N, C-alpha and C positions, 0 to 999 in steps of 0.2 A: 854799265849800270847806271840808273838815274842818280842824280845828286840828291841826298836826303834834304828834307824841309827842315829847317831849323825852327825849333819851337821852344817856348817856356811853358811849364805846367805849374801852376801855384796849387797847392794841395794843403790839408790838414783838417782839423776838427772844424765843426760848425762854430761860429762866432770867434774864431781864432785870428781873423783879420785878412783872409785870403783875398776877399774882394776889393779892399782897400790898398793892398799891396799891388794887385794885379792893375788897378785902375792907374796907379802912380807910375808903374812900369812901362805901361801903355804910352801915358803921357810924355814921359822921358825918351822914350824910344821907337815912337811911331809903331804902336802896336795896336791891335783888334783884339777884343776878348771873345774865347768861345768858351760859353757855359758848360761845365761837366757836371751837372745837376739832373738827375732823373726825374726832378718834379717841377723845375723850372721850364722844363719844354711844354708845359701846359698853359694855354691861356686861362686867364681869370685866376688862376690860383696864384697870387701875387703875394700877399701878406704872409701866409703861411709858409711859404717857400723862401721868404727873404730875397726876392728878386731884387736887382739893383735898381736904383730910384729912375726916374725920368731924367733927372739933371744929369747923373752919371750916364745914362745911355744915350743922351744927347751930346755929352762931351767926348765920349768914346764908343765907336760901333760895337755893339754887343751881338753876338750869334748865338743860335740853338735856345733861344728864349722864345717862348710863345709860338711854337712851331707846330702844335697838336690841340686839337679839342679835348678837353678835360675827360669826356667820355670815351676816347680811344685809348686802347692799349698800345703805348709806345714801348718798344722794345728796346734792348741794349743793341740788337743788330741795326735797328732804325735809326738810332743814336750814331752808332758809328759810321754808317753811311754817309749821313747829312754832314756831321762834324767833319769828316775827312774832306768832302767838298769845298766847305767853308775854308777849313786851313789850307787848302791848295789855292783856292781864290784869293785869300788873304795874302798868302806868299807870293802868288804871281803879280800881285800889284805893288809890291815891293816893301809890304808891311810885316811887322812880325807878329805871328799867331801866339796869343797867350792863352792857353787852356786853363780855366780857372772853376774849381768846385769840389766838392766832397765826396761824389759818388765813385768810391775806389774801384769798383767793378768796371764802371765805363771808363774811366781813365786807362787802366790796366789793359783792358780790351782795345781801346783805340791805340794806344802806344804800341801793341803787338800786332796790331792789324788784324785782329780776328773780325771775321764776318762769314757769320753761319748762313747767310741768306741762301746760298745756293745748294748746301747740303741740307737745309732744313727749314722749309718755308712755314710760318707760323699757322697753324690750324686752330681756328677759334672755335670750331664744333668739339674738336678733341678737346682744347682747353677746358670749356665748360663742362665736359663729360667727366674730366679727372676732377674739376672743383666739386661735382655732385657727387662722385665715388667718394671723395673725402668726407664730405657732410654727411654721407650715408653710412659710410663703414669706419669713419676716423682718419687721421691724419697719420696714425701709426700704420694701418693696411697701406694706405698710399705710399709711405716710406717703404714698406716692406717691398712692393714693386719695383722701387728705385733700386733697393739693395740686391734683387734678384737680376734685374737687366744691367745695372751698372755699378758694382759695389764700391768702384774707386770713387765715383762722384758721391755716392751715399756717405763715404767716410769724411767730405768735404763740405757737405751742406747738412745744415741743422734740421732735424725732423720738424721742427716748429716752423720753418720757414718754407710753406706751402707753394708760394709762388715759384721759388728756385726748383722744388722738387718736382713740380708740374713741368716746369721747362725742360729739365733733363729728361723726363720720360718723353715729352713730347718730341724733343731733337731725336730721340731713338726711333720712336715709332714713325715718324715721318721720314727719316732719313736713313734708317738701318744702321747707323753708326752711333756710338755711344758719345756723351758729352765729353769724357774724359779722353777719348781717342781724339776727338775734334780739337779740343784743349792741346794735345801734343801736336797736331798738325800745325796749330797756329804758330807754336813755339818754334818751328823748324823755318819759318818764313822770315826773312829779315824786316825789321822794321823800316818804314819808309821816312821816319823822322830822326832827326838828329836832337834829342829832348834832354833838355835840364829841367828835371822836376824837383821843385822847392817846396818843401813842408814847413808849416810854423807850428811850434809847440810850445807848451808851458811847462816847466818843470813844478811850478807852484800850481798844482791843481785847482786851489781854492780860487786863485785869479781867473782861471776859465771858467769856473762856476759862476762867479760873479758876472762875467762876461755873458754867460749864457742866460743867467737870470735877468739881467737887464734887457738883453734882446726879447726874451719871451714878454716882459713887461711893455716893451714898447710895442711889440706886434699887437699885443691886446688892445693897447691904447689907440693904435691905428685903425682898428675895427676887425680884428681876425674873427670875432664871432659873428659879425654880419655877412663876411666873405664866405664863411663857412655854412651860414643859412642860405645865401643865394646858390651856393655850389648845390646843396642839398635839394633845393627846390627844382633844380636842373635835372636831378635824378643822377649826378655824378657819380655819388658814393655807391649807387644801386649797379651803376654800368660798368664802373671801374674799380675792380678790388685793389689795384694798387693805390689808386687814390684815396678809397677808403680806409687803407692803413698807413696813410701818411702822418707823420707826426705833426701835430699843430692842428690837424683835421679830426681825427679820430677821438682825441680826447674831447672835443667840444660835442662830437656826436654822443659821447656818453653823458654829457651835460644835459643836452636837449633830450634825452630819453628818461632823464631824472635819476641817473645812476649816481649823480655827484653834484655838489654845490658848484656855484661859479667859481668860488675860492679853491674848492678841492679841484676843480677841473684845471685851473691855472697851475696849480702846485704839481699836478699829474703831468703836465704839459712840461713843465721845468724838469721834473725827473727823467721824464722819457728822453727829453733833448741831451741830459749829461749822460744816460747811458748810451744813447747814439754816438756822442762825442766820442766814448771811451770805446766803441766799436771801432770808429773811424781811425782811431790813433792805433788801435791794434793792427787794423788792416794796413795802414801806411808803414807802420814798424816793421813788418815783414817783408816789404819790398825794398830789395837792394839798391835799386835805381834813385831812390829819394835822398835828397841832401837836405838835412834839418837845419832850421835857424831857431834859437832858443829866443822866443819872442818876449818873454817875461824881463829878459836881461838887456833889453835894448830899446832905445827910443825908435819911434818910426822910421826917423831918417836913417838910424843905424841899420835897421831891417832892410831898408831899400838899398843902402850900399852893400850890406852882405849879400843880398840877391844879386846885385850887379856884379860883383865879383865872382860869384857862384856861376853867373851865367856867362860873364865874358873871359872869365878865367885869370882875373887879373891878381 
């Protein structure tokens, strides 16, 4: 059996300090960073996705950023294949692959080695058909179809998450195998990574809330409104439903339609980001492979030292 590739993964909620920790770890131990963010893959979606700065990217090589046009539908399977190639290349050059991001589904699939490309090729025509079905008959009718063909996946997917409902139906219709069965198969395949997964958390929820609010204020000051208008002028949000639902952009789309004032838009963005952070924490809390660092009780140097001990086993 081939030797497993040693990697570090830094996870946690948005605004928790993941990127700073990953960057410092890369500087200390000769690493390169592989983004694990479902929206940072898109070009020109910079401010709203909180991409690393140009200075950070110049200091340490970053991968899986700006790899797709924002009008494309870039799937989890697309991400896994490309990220796995980057990780193998980084490790092959004697560098430490550091996976960093808050998209738990992508990280979990990457670590498990899930790759549904052979069993189910994305079918854009079918996907559009299912979206149109949901618009015509309602998302409840679409969810009933999933419940009929794959009740196990229906138990794990929220009816309002239309994208995941459609993907689960698509997998079955294009492969003849349910998503839940493919998930079981992937668990039977040993991971090719020897991974230490570290996540940052804040026991003081108010502290994380303040960090999120500061981040949103900074993003707005950097020109998030202008970035959203530019993407809208390209037709990005019409062509890519994922982009249209991305936090940071959909709130401004409401503002542009006149559904809210600028101040209300900013507050909606803060509330949406806090809710997203809560969902992220719930996801990572359910993963036994995650090792936690309580960030609100430590200085940054102490966080780095704690991460080093967890990774090296000292």
